[in-house]
C-alpha positions as CSV (number, residue, x, y, z in Angstrom):
1,M,115.7,-84.9,-65.4
2,F,114.1,-88.3,-65.9
3,F,111.8,-90.0,-63.4
4,K,108.8,-92.2,-63.1
5,L,106.5,-91.4,-60.3
6,I,105.2,-94.3,-58.3
7,N,103.1,-92.4,-55.8
8,T,102.6,-89.4,-53.6
9,L,100.8,-89.8,-50.4
10,Q,100.2,-88.5,-46.9
11,N,101.9,-91.3,-45.0
12,N,100.3,-92.4,-41.8
13,I,102.6,-95.4,-41.3
14,F,105.5,-93.4,-40.0
15,L,105.5,-92.9,-36.3
16,T,106.8,-89.3,-36.6
17,L,105.5,-85.8,-36.1
18,F,106.3,-84.6,-39.6
19,V,109.3,-86.3,-41.3
20,G,108.0,-88.7,-43.9
21,H,104.3,-87.8,-43.6
22,S,104.5,-86.5,-47.2
23,L,106.3,-89.2,-49.1
24,V,107.1,-89.2,-52.9
25,K,108.3,-92.5,-54.2
26,L,110.0,-92.6,-57.6
27,N,111.1,-95.5,-59.7
28,E,114.0,-93.7,-61.2
29,V,115.4,-90.2,-61.0
30,D,118.8,-88.4,-61.7
31,S,119.1,-87.4,-58.0
32,T,116.5,-87.1,-55.2
33,N,118.3,-83.9,-54.0
34,T,118.0,-82.4,-57.5
35,Y,114.4,-83.5,-57.8
36,L,113.5,-81.8,-54.5
37,K,115.4,-78.6,-55.5
38,N,113.4,-78.5,-58.7
39,L,110.1,-78.8,-56.9
40,L,111.1,-75.9,-54.6
41,S,112.3,-73.7,-57.5
42,N,109.0,-74.2,-59.2
43,S,107.3,-72.8,-56.1
44,K,105.7,-76.1,-55.3
45,P,104.2,-75.9,-51.8
46,L,106.0,-78.6,-49.7
47,I,105.6,-79.2,-46.0
48,E,108.7,-79.6,-43.9
49,G,109.7,-83.2,-43.6
50,T,108.7,-84.1,-47.1
51,V,110.7,-87.2,-48.2
52,I,111.6,-88.0,-51.8
53,M,112.6,-91.7,-52.2
54,A,113.9,-93.4,-55.4
55,D,114.5,-97.0,-56.3
56,Y,117.4,-95.9,-58.4
57,Q,119.4,-92.7,-59.0
58,T,121.1,-92.3,-62.3
59,A,123.3,-89.5,-61.0
60,G,123.5,-89.9,-57.3
61,R,126.0,-87.6,-55.7
62,G,128.2,-87.6,-52.6
63,Q,130.6,-85.1,-51.1
64,K,133.0,-83.3,-53.5
65,N,130.8,-84.4,-56.4
66,N,131.7,-88.1,-56.0
67,I,129.3,-90.5,-57.6
68,W,127.2,-92.6,-55.3
69,E,127.0,-96.2,-56.6
70,S,123.7,-97.9,-55.8
71,E,122.1,-101.0,-57.3
72,K,118.5,-100.5,-58.4
73,G,115.9,-101.5,-55.8
74,A,118.5,-102.8,-53.3
75,N,119.3,-99.7,-51.2
76,L,117.8,-96.6,-49.6
77,T,118.3,-93.4,-51.6
78,F,116.2,-90.5,-50.4
79,S,116.1,-86.8,-49.5
80,I,114.4,-84.9,-46.7
81,L,113.2,-81.3,-46.8
82,L,114.0,-79.4,-43.6
83,R,113.6,-75.7,-42.6
84,P,116.2,-75.1,-39.9
85,S,115.6,-71.3,-39.9
86,F,116.7,-71.3,-36.2
87,L,120.3,-72.1,-37.2
88,A,122.8,-69.3,-38.0
89,I,125.1,-69.9,-40.9
90,N,128.1,-70.5,-38.6
91,Q,126.1,-73.2,-36.8
92,Q,125.2,-75.3,-39.9
93,F,127.6,-78.1,-39.0
94,Q,125.2,-78.8,-36.1
95,L,122.6,-79.9,-38.6
96,N,125.2,-82.3,-40.1
97,K,125.8,-83.8,-36.6
98,A,122.1,-84.2,-36.0
99,I,121.4,-86.0,-39.3
100,S,124.6,-88.2,-38.9
101,L,123.5,-89.2,-35.4
102,G,120.0,-89.9,-36.5
103,I,121.3,-92.5,-39.0
104,S,123.9,-93.7,-36.6
105,D,121.3,-94.3,-33.8
106,V,119.4,-96.8,-36.1
107,L,122.6,-98.6,-37.3
108,K,124.0,-98.8,-33.8
109,E,120.8,-100.7,-32.8
110,I,121.3,-103.1,-35.7
111,L,125.1,-103.4,-36.0
112,G,126.4,-102.4,-32.6
113,E,129.3,-100.3,-31.6
114,S,131.3,-101.0,-34.8
115,S,129.0,-98.5,-36.6
116,K,130.7,-95.1,-36.7
117,I,130.5,-91.6,-38.2
118,K,133.4,-90.8,-40.5
119,W,134.0,-87.1,-40.6
120,P,132.3,-85.2,-41.8
121,N,129.2,-87.3,-42.5
122,D,129.9,-90.7,-43.9
123,I,128.6,-93.8,-42.0
124,Y,131.0,-96.7,-41.6
125,F,131.0,-100.2,-40.3
126,K,134.5,-101.0,-39.1
127,D,136.6,-99.6,-42.0
128,K,134.0,-99.9,-44.8
129,K,131.5,-97.3,-45.9
130,I,127.8,-98.2,-45.5
131,G,126.2,-94.8,-46.0
132,G,126.7,-91.2,-46.9
133,I,125.0,-87.8,-46.5
134,L,124.9,-84.7,-48.7
135,I,123.3,-81.6,-47.2
136,E,122.5,-78.6,-49.5
137,N,121.5,-75.5,-47.7
138,T,119.9,-72.3,-48.9
139,I,120.4,-69.1,-46.8
140,K,118.3,-66.1,-45.9
141,G,120.2,-63.3,-44.2
142,N,122.5,-64.8,-41.6
143,F,120.4,-67.9,-41.1
144,L,119.6,-71.1,-42.9
145,K,116.3,-71.1,-44.8
146,E,115.9,-74.6,-46.2
147,S,118.0,-77.7,-46.2
148,I,117.8,-80.6,-48.6
149,V,119.3,-83.7,-46.8
150,G,120.3,-86.4,-49.2
151,I,120.9,-89.9,-47.7
152,G,122.3,-93.0,-49.3
153,L,122.4,-96.2,-47.3
154,N,123.7,-99.6,-48.6
155,V,121.1,-102.1,-47.5
156,N,120.7,-105.2,-49.7
157,Q,123.4,-104.7,-52.3
158,K,125.9,-107.6,-52.4
159,E,128.5,-106.3,-55.0
160,F,130.1,-102.9,-55.3
161,G,132.2,-102.9,-58.5
162,L,135.0,-100.3,-58.3
163,H,134.3,-99.7,-54.6
164,V,134.4,-103.3,-53.5
165,N,137.2,-102.8,-51.0
166,R,135.7,-99.7,-49.3
167,A,132.0,-100.5,-49.2
168,T,129.6,-102.8,-47.4
169,S,125.9,-103.2,-46.7
170,L,123.6,-104.4,-44.0
171,S,123.0,-107.6,-46.1
172,K,126.7,-108.3,-46.4
173,I,127.2,-107.8,-42.7
174,L,124.1,-109.6,-41.4
175,H,123.9,-112.2,-44.2
176,Q,120.2,-111.5,-44.7
177,D,118.1,-108.9,-46.6
178,Y,116.5,-106.0,-44.7
179,D,113.0,-104.5,-45.3
180,L,113.6,-101.1,-47.0
181,N,110.3,-99.6,-46.0
182,K,110.8,-100.6,-42.3
183,L,114.3,-99.2,-42.4
184,L,113.1,-95.9,-44.0
185,S,110.5,-95.5,-41.2
186,Q,113.1,-96.1,-38.5
187,L,115.5,-93.6,-40.1
188,C,112.9,-90.9,-40.5
189,S,111.8,-91.3,-36.8
190,S,115.4,-91.2,-35.6
191,I,116.4,-88.3,-37.7
192,E,113.3,-86.3,-36.6
193,S,114.2,-87.0,-33.0
194,R,117.8,-85.7,-33.4
195,Y,116.5,-82.7,-35.4
196,L,114.1,-81.8,-32.6
197,Q,117.0,-82.0,-30.1
198,L,118.9,-79.5,-32.3
199,K,115.9,-77.3,-32.5
200,S,115.5,-77.3,-28.7
201,G,119.1,-76.2,-28.3
202,K,120.6,-79.5,-27.0
203,N,124.0,-78.8,-28.7
204,Q,126.1,-80.1,-25.9
205,L,124.4,-83.5,-26.2
206,L,124.8,-83.6,-30.0
207,D,128.5,-82.6,-29.7
208,K,129.2,-85.4,-27.1
209,N,127.3,-88.1,-29.0
210,Y,128.9,-87.1,-32.3
211,L,132.3,-87.3,-30.8
212,D,131.6,-90.6,-29.1
213,R,130.7,-92.1,-32.5
214,L,133.5,-90.5,-34.4
215,F,135.5,-92.9,-36.6
216,R,139.2,-93.1,-35.6
217,L,138.9,-90.8,-32.7
218,N,142.1,-90.9,-30.6
219,E,143.7,-93.5,-32.9
220,S,146.9,-93.1,-34.8
221,H,146.6,-93.3,-38.6
222,Q,148.0,-92.0,-41.8
223,Y,146.4,-89.0,-43.6
224,E,147.0,-87.1,-46.7
225,I,147.0,-83.5,-45.7
226,K,147.4,-80.8,-48.4
227,S,149.0,-83.4,-50.7
228,K,151.5,-84.7,-48.2
229,N,151.3,-87.8,-46.0
230,F,151.3,-87.4,-42.2
231,K,150.7,-89.7,-39.2
232,G,148.2,-88.2,-36.8
233,I,145.4,-88.7,-34.3
234,I,141.9,-87.2,-34.6
235,R,141.2,-85.3,-31.4
236,G,137.8,-83.8,-32.4
237,V,135.8,-81.5,-34.6
238,T,135.4,-77.7,-34.2
239,S,132.0,-76.0,-33.9
240,T,132.3,-75.0,-37.6
241,G,133.1,-78.6,-38.7
242,R,136.8,-78.5,-39.1
243,L,138.7,-81.7,-38.3
244,N,141.3,-81.5,-35.5
245,I,144.3,-83.7,-36.1
246,Q,147.2,-83.9,-33.7
247,L,150.4,-84.7,-35.8
248,S,153.1,-87.1,-34.6
249,D,155.5,-84.2,-34.2
250,G,153.1,-82.7,-31.6
251,G,151.6,-80.0,-33.9
252,Q,147.9,-79.6,-34.5
253,M,146.0,-78.9,-37.7
254,F,142.4,-77.8,-38.2
255,L,141.2,-79.0,-41.6
256,D,138.3,-78.7,-43.9
257,L,137.0,-81.3,-46.3
258,K,139.2,-80.4,-49.3
259,E,142.4,-80.4,-47.2
260,V,142.5,-84.0,-45.8
261,K,142.1,-87.5,-47.1
262,F,141.9,-90.6,-45.0
263,I,144.4,-93.3,-45.9
264,F,143.4,-96.9,-45.5
265,D,145.7,-99.9,-45.4
């Protein structure tokens, strides 16, 4: 693991209760999630809400071990340590909803209703990806112990190489650059707010808000399901995070991440 430490500080700039109060800024690292996991494995005492932020990740990861492409110094790539010990294992998708909504809340203020959550936890503007989330949980008994929440958000990047047709950024949409530190503060505040809703048991609110923001909800589109193409309509998401698609022949399928692929025109 290679990194260059910029600074570690108790951050009094963030208007939060705990998320971002301890902030580690790195110039370069393989992955902020991996860095945070290594700190924890070395019995490093870390407070909940610790944020690891990097200007550049040499091996950033997304879902299904996809590579997260990010230009150095142009975007937000960071990880948050949470301890949702109040969540049972079968409720862990609720954490996914809370984090997704925390990011979506900020982007909705900036970009409007065209900002959506693509199941299970990508952030889209219209039909292009602007952000992604990777949550890695450790378990104690039947409950979660610690969660490392990795977040990548395209902010000021203009070109996307191989992903040019499927990616966008705030800068490309707004035609201006956005202050990374200000945006990080906004995201930490919003994520903390949604996390506290989760902790206080407001699951019905999270469920409704997640569904309201869900990409392609109640729209007819093509999907690759178990290596075959089907036309279907997303009707919702189960409590355990499986995607509910109503097929054109009237049947329904409940699918996990490895079983379905979104097809774009």
